[in-house]
C-alpha positions as CSV (number, residue, x, y, z in Angstrom):
1,M,-6.7,23.9,-0.8
2,S,-7.4,20.3,0.0
3,H,-10.3,19.4,2.2
4,Y,-7.9,17.2,4.2
5,K,-4.3,17.9,5.2
6,H,-3.5,14.1,4.6
7,H,-5.6,11.5,2.8
8,V,-4.5,8.0,3.5
9,F,-5.6,5.1,1.3
10,F,-5.1,1.5,2.4
11,C,-5.2,-1.1,-0.4
12,C,-7.9,-3.5,0.8
13,N,-8.2,-5.5,-2.4
14,Q,-9.1,-9.2,-2.2
15,R,-7.9,-11.0,-5.3
16,E,-9.4,-14.2,-6.5
17,G,-7.7,-17.5,-7.2
18,G,-5.0,-17.2,-4.6
19,A,-3.3,-14.3,-6.3
20,R,-1.2,-12.2,-3.9
21,C,-3.1,-9.3,-2.3
22,C,-2.9,-6.8,0.5
23,C,-5.9,-8.3,2.3
24,E,-4.0,-11.6,2.9
25,H,-1.7,-9.4,5.1
26,G,-4.5,-8.0,7.3
27,A,-4.9,-4.7,5.4
28,Q,-8.5,-4.3,6.5
29,D,-7.7,-4.7,10.2
30,M,-4.8,-2.2,9.9
31,R,-7.0,0.3,8.1
32,D,-9.6,0.0,10.9
33,Y,-6.8,0.4,13.5
34,A,-5.4,3.5,11.7
35,K,-8.9,5.0,11.5
36,Q,-9.5,4.5,15.2
37,K,-6.0,5.7,16.1
38,I,-6.3,9.1,14.3
39,K,-9.8,9.6,15.8
40,S,-8.4,8.9,19.3
41,L,-5.6,11.4,18.7
42,K,-8.1,14.0,17.4
43,L,-6.4,14.0,14.0
44,S,-9.4,13.2,11.9
45,G,-11.8,15.4,10.0
46,P,-11.7,18.4,7.7
47,G,-8.3,20.1,7.6
48,K,-6.8,17.1,9.3
49,A,-6.5,13.5,8.2
50,R,-8.8,11.0,6.5
51,I,-8.3,7.2,6.4
52,N,-9.9,5.4,3.5
53,Q,-9.8,1.9,2.0
54,A,-9.1,1.6,-1.6
55,G,-9.5,-1.1,-4.2
56,C,-6.4,-2.5,-5.8
57,L,-3.6,0.0,-5.8
58,D,-1.7,-2.4,-8.1
59,R,1.4,-2.8,-5.9
60,C,0.3,-5.9,-4.1
61,D,3.7,-7.6,-4.7
62,E,5.1,-5.0,-2.3
63,G,2.2,-5.2,0.0
64,P,0.5,-4.6,2.1
65,V,0.5,-1.0,0.9
66,L,-0.9,2.4,1.7
67,V,-0.4,5.8,0.1
68,V,-0.5,9.2,1.8
69,Y,-1.7,12.2,-0.2
70,P,-1.1,15.0,-1.1
71,E,2.6,13.9,-0.9
72,A,2.0,10.6,-2.8
73,V,4.2,8.7,-0.4
74,W,3.8,4.9,-0.6
75,Y,4.4,2.7,2.4
76,T,4.4,-0.9,3.3
77,Y,3.9,-2.1,6.9
78,V,4.0,-5.2,9.0
79,D,2.2,-4.4,12.3
80,R,0.5,-1.8,14.4
81,E,3.8,-0.3,15.5
82,D,4.5,0.5,11.8
83,I,1.1,2.2,11.5
84,D,1.8,4.1,14.7
85,E,5.1,5.3,13.3
86,I,3.5,6.5,10.0
87,I,0.9,8.3,12.0
88,S,3.3,9.9,14.4
89,E,6.1,10.7,12.0
90,H,4.3,11.5,8.7
91,L,0.8,12.7,9.7
92,Q,1.7,14.5,12.9
93,N,5.2,15.7,12.2
94,G,5.5,15.8,8.4
95,R,8.5,13.4,8.2
96,V,8.5,10.6,5.7
97,V,9.2,7.2,7.3
98,E,12.1,6.2,5.0
99,R,12.4,2.6,6.3
100,L,8.8,1.8,5.4
101,K,8.7,3.8,2.1
102,I,8.3,1.8,-1.2
């Protein structure tokens, strides 16, 4: 059994030399927002959800990106409303958000 029901990794890589990366799309701010949101909803902790930042997930051309385990579902997002939908639909209700899936 996994320590967390869902483990969410946000790509927060910063590439050098102007190469495309998730951080240029506000990935760190969105990770911080998601972390705060699941805490406020009392969804964080063992047996619940964990939000982490990751180095390069090597999908920056589709970015910004995050991945939810154990399902290994990859998402892109634009704004906080997208993050709210991923939290509500996937983390709380177990439904993949098809429109954001990559």
